[in-house]
C-alpha positions as CSV (number, residue, x, y, z in Angstrom):
1,M,61.2,-77.0,53.8
2,S,59.0,-80.5,54.4
3,Q,61.4,-84.0,54.6
4,T,59.7,-84.2,51.8
5,Q,60.4,-80.9,49.5
6,R,64.9,-81.1,50.3
7,R,66.8,-81.2,47.8
8,P,69.4,-84.0,47.3
9,L,73.0,-83.8,49.6
10,R,75.5,-82.4,46.6
11,I,79.0,-84.1,48.5
12,S,81.6,-82.3,45.7
13,P,84.9,-80.4,45.7
14,V,84.7,-77.4,46.1
15,T,86.4,-77.0,43.1
16,A,84.0,-78.7,41.0
17,Y,81.3,-76.1,39.8
18,I,80.6,-73.4,38.7
19,G,77.1,-72.5,37.8
20,R,77.7,-69.2,35.6
21,K,79.3,-67.0,33.9
22,N,79.7,-64.6,36.6
23,P,80.0,-66.8,40.3
24,R,78.8,-65.2,42.7
25,I,80.6,-65.5,45.8
26,L,80.0,-64.6,49.2
27,L,83.3,-64.1,51.5
28,G,82.5,-63.9,55.2
29,G,84.6,-62.2,58.0
30,V,86.8,-59.7,59.3
31,H,90.0,-59.8,57.0
32,Q,88.9,-59.8,53.4
33,P,92.4,-61.0,52.5
34,T,92.0,-64.2,53.5
35,L,89.3,-64.5,52.4
36,L,89.6,-63.9,49.3
37,R,93.1,-66.2,49.7
38,Y,90.3,-69.4,49.7
39,L,89.2,-68.8,46.1
40,D,93.2,-69.3,44.6
41,G,93.0,-72.2,42.6
42,W,89.1,-71.6,42.3
43,P,88.9,-72.8,38.0
44,R,87.8,-70.5,35.6
45,K,84.5,-72.2,33.3
46,G,85.8,-73.4,30.1
47,G,89.8,-72.2,30.7
48,K,88.3,-68.5,30.5
49,A,88.6,-65.8,32.2
50,S,85.3,-64.4,34.3
51,A,84.9,-61.7,37.1
52,F,83.9,-62.9,40.5
53,L,80.6,-61.6,41.9
54,L,81.8,-60.5,45.3
55,Q,80.2,-59.4,48.3
56,F,81.5,-59.4,51.8
57,V,79.6,-59.8,55.3
58,D,79.9,-59.2,58.6
59,T,80.1,-62.6,60.4
60,R,77.8,-61.3,63.0
61,Q,75.5,-60.5,60.2
62,P,72.6,-63.7,60.0
63,L,72.6,-64.5,56.5
64,S,68.9,-65.7,57.0
65,G,68.0,-62.9,55.0
66,Y,69.4,-63.7,51.6
67,A,67.7,-66.3,49.2
68,N,67.9,-70.0,48.7
69,D,70.7,-71.0,46.1
70,Q,72.1,-66.8,46.1
71,F,75.5,-67.9,46.1
72,D,77.3,-69.9,44.0
73,L,80.5,-70.6,47.0
74,A,80.6,-69.0,50.1
75,V,83.3,-68.8,52.8
76,I,82.6,-68.1,55.8
77,H,85.0,-67.9,58.9
78,A,83.7,-70.5,61.5
79,P,81.2,-68.9,63.4
80,D,81.2,-69.1,67.5
81,A,79.5,-72.3,69.2
82,D,76.2,-70.4,70.2
83,S,75.5,-69.3,66.7
84,A,77.1,-72.3,64.0
85,P,73.5,-74.7,64.4
86,A,71.9,-71.6,62.0
87,V,75.0,-70.7,60.7
88,I,75.5,-73.9,58.9
89,R,71.9,-74.5,57.8
90,D,72.0,-71.0,56.7
91,L,74.6,-71.5,54.9
92,T,73.6,-74.2,53.3
93,R,70.3,-72.8,52.3
94,I,71.4,-69.9,50.3
95,A,75.4,-71.6,48.3
96,R,75.9,-74.2,45.9
97,Q,78.6,-74.8,47.6
98,G,80.4,-73.7,51.4
99,L,83.1,-73.3,53.4
100,I,83.9,-72.6,57.8
101,T,87.5,-72.1,57.5
102,L,89.3,-72.8,61.0
103,G,90.6,-69.1,62.9
């Protein structure tokens, strides 16, 4: 993607945007219950209940195979220093919002 084709950077709270009726969420890490806790308090669209479409991924699996803006939110456990640049690059590409957790 060239410099002129980049999308504008949106800085907003994690809870500020839900694009779909049933948001697609990518959770990356080994302890799934901990990852699910990060969704506590994520708003419902229009105050109505909605189902989250969750997909879990191992943090050692590359994110490069996912399409642009495929997920509304991605929560990824902090990658090691060697793979951090690639994970951050892919995270900003595949998710409209992302969260990298520590520990």
